[in-house]
Wavefront OBJ file of the C-alpha trace (Angstrom):
o trace
v 0.000 0.000 0.000
v 1.345 3.397 -0.975
v 0.017 6.566 0.642
v -2.841 4.684 2.324
v -4.308 3.442 -0.983
v -4.195 -0.171 -2.164
v -1.686 -0.837 -4.923
v -3.040 -1.911 -8.307
v -2.161 -5.410 -9.345
v -2.066 -5.323 -13.170
v -0.876 -8.908 -13.696
v -3.381 -10.178 -11.148
v -6.216 -8.291 -12.811
v -5.285 -9.554 -16.253
v -5.336 -13.157 -14.981
v -8.537 -12.579 -12.991
v -10.383 -11.135 -15.997
v -9.187 -13.989 -18.198
v -10.363 -16.448 -15.535
v -13.740 -14.727 -15.315
v -14.173 -14.800 -19.101
v -13.391 -18.533 -19.164
v -15.695 -19.139 -16.208
v -18.595 -17.290 -17.833
v -18.130 -19.243 -21.080
v -18.245 -22.526 -19.143
v -21.344 -21.377 -17.253
v -23.115 -20.517 -20.512
v -22.244 -23.949 -21.929
v -23.622 -25.648 -18.793
v -26.829 -23.636 -18.995
v -27.238 -24.342 -22.726
v -26.695 -28.062 -22.073
v -29.500 -28.039 -19.500
v -27.302 -28.216 -16.408
v -28.099 -25.073 -14.410
v -26.889 -26.816 -11.245
v -23.350 -26.454 -12.625
v -23.585 -22.659 -12.690
v -21.474 -21.378 -9.825
v -20.107 -18.049 -8.710
v -16.668 -16.962 -9.842
v -14.319 -16.331 -6.947
v -11.606 -13.841 -7.892
v -8.145 -14.099 -6.395
v -7.612 -12.076 -3.221
v -5.765 -8.773 -2.961
v -6.384 -7.498 -6.486
v -6.760 -3.895 -5.465
v -8.715 -1.442 -7.645
v -9.302 -2.192 -11.317
v -6.565 -0.525 -13.380
v -7.888 1.955 -15.954
v -6.552 -0.173 -18.814
v -8.841 -3.060 -17.741
v -11.925 -1.033 -16.810
v -13.718 -1.502 -20.139
v -13.157 -5.272 -20.117
v -14.191 -5.459 -16.459
v -17.428 -3.583 -17.211
v -18.208 -5.884 -20.160
v -17.615 -9.053 -18.135
v -19.635 -7.655 -15.251
v -22.555 -6.994 -17.625
v -22.232 -10.512 -19.034
v -22.174 -11.920 -15.505
v -25.301 -9.984 -14.522
v -27.080 -11.176 -17.694
v -26.185 -14.785 -16.862
v -27.474 -14.284 -13.319
v -30.741 -12.869 -14.666
v -31.117 -15.830 -17.042
v -30.534 -18.381 -14.270
v -33.005 -16.555 -12.009
v -35.593 -16.436 -14.780
v -35.229 -20.161 -15.484
v -35.482 -20.947 -11.773
v -38.632 -18.858 -11.431
v -40.193 -20.426 -14.529
v -39.457 -23.903 -13.201
v -41.068 -22.942 -9.893
v -44.199 -21.735 -11.692
v -44.389 -24.922 -13.744
v -43.953 -27.111 -10.670
v -46.585 -25.139 -8.765
v -49.026 -25.635 -11.652
v -48.715 -29.426 -11.548
v -51.665 -31.234 -9.957
v -51.049 -32.329 -6.409
v -50.436 -36.030 -6.075
v -52.845 -37.733 -3.706
v -52.474 -41.133 -2.133
v -55.349 -43.356 -3.294
v -56.158 -44.402 0.256
v -55.708 -41.025 1.920
v -58.867 -39.772 3.553
v -60.843 -42.882 2.626
v -61.592 -43.901 6.194
v -60.353 -43.893 9.745
v -56.650 -43.987 10.444
v -55.204 -47.430 10.924
v -52.315 -48.207 13.216
v -50.477 -51.503 13.483
v -49.016 -52.590 16.801
v -45.575 -53.913 15.933
v -44.433 -54.323 19.536
v -45.846 -57.837 19.873
l 1 2 3 4 5 6 7 8 9 10 11 12 13 14 15 16 17 18 19 20 21 22 23 24 25 26 27 28 29 30 31 32 33 34 35 36 37 38 39 40 41 42 43 44 45 46 47 48 49 50 51 52 53 54 55 56 57 58 59 60 61 62 63 64 65 66 67 68 69 70 71 72 73 74 75 76 77 78 79 80 81 82 83 84 85 86 87 88 89 90 91 92 93 94 95 96 97 98 99 100 101 102 103 104 105 106 107
């Protein structure tokens, strides 16, 4: 840290942005293949410091792509919830057809 401000880590940011781009591509492939359970959060390396100006545009683009992926996953989850809620409730054939029956298994 210089002058109380965190130092920028250019090499770290370059690697982190490359890792995020690869991660997002893999997440999109998983979603397209019908495996939303494989979509996970990207965990950047620690101690990156602020985004250097030279990477700001790429960072903003990847952030937008990440937010779009999040919105798509949320939308699919919500749609699945609506479809599941619309399914008829399954009822046991014998449920409610008479008095409860208990079997004494202690003997």
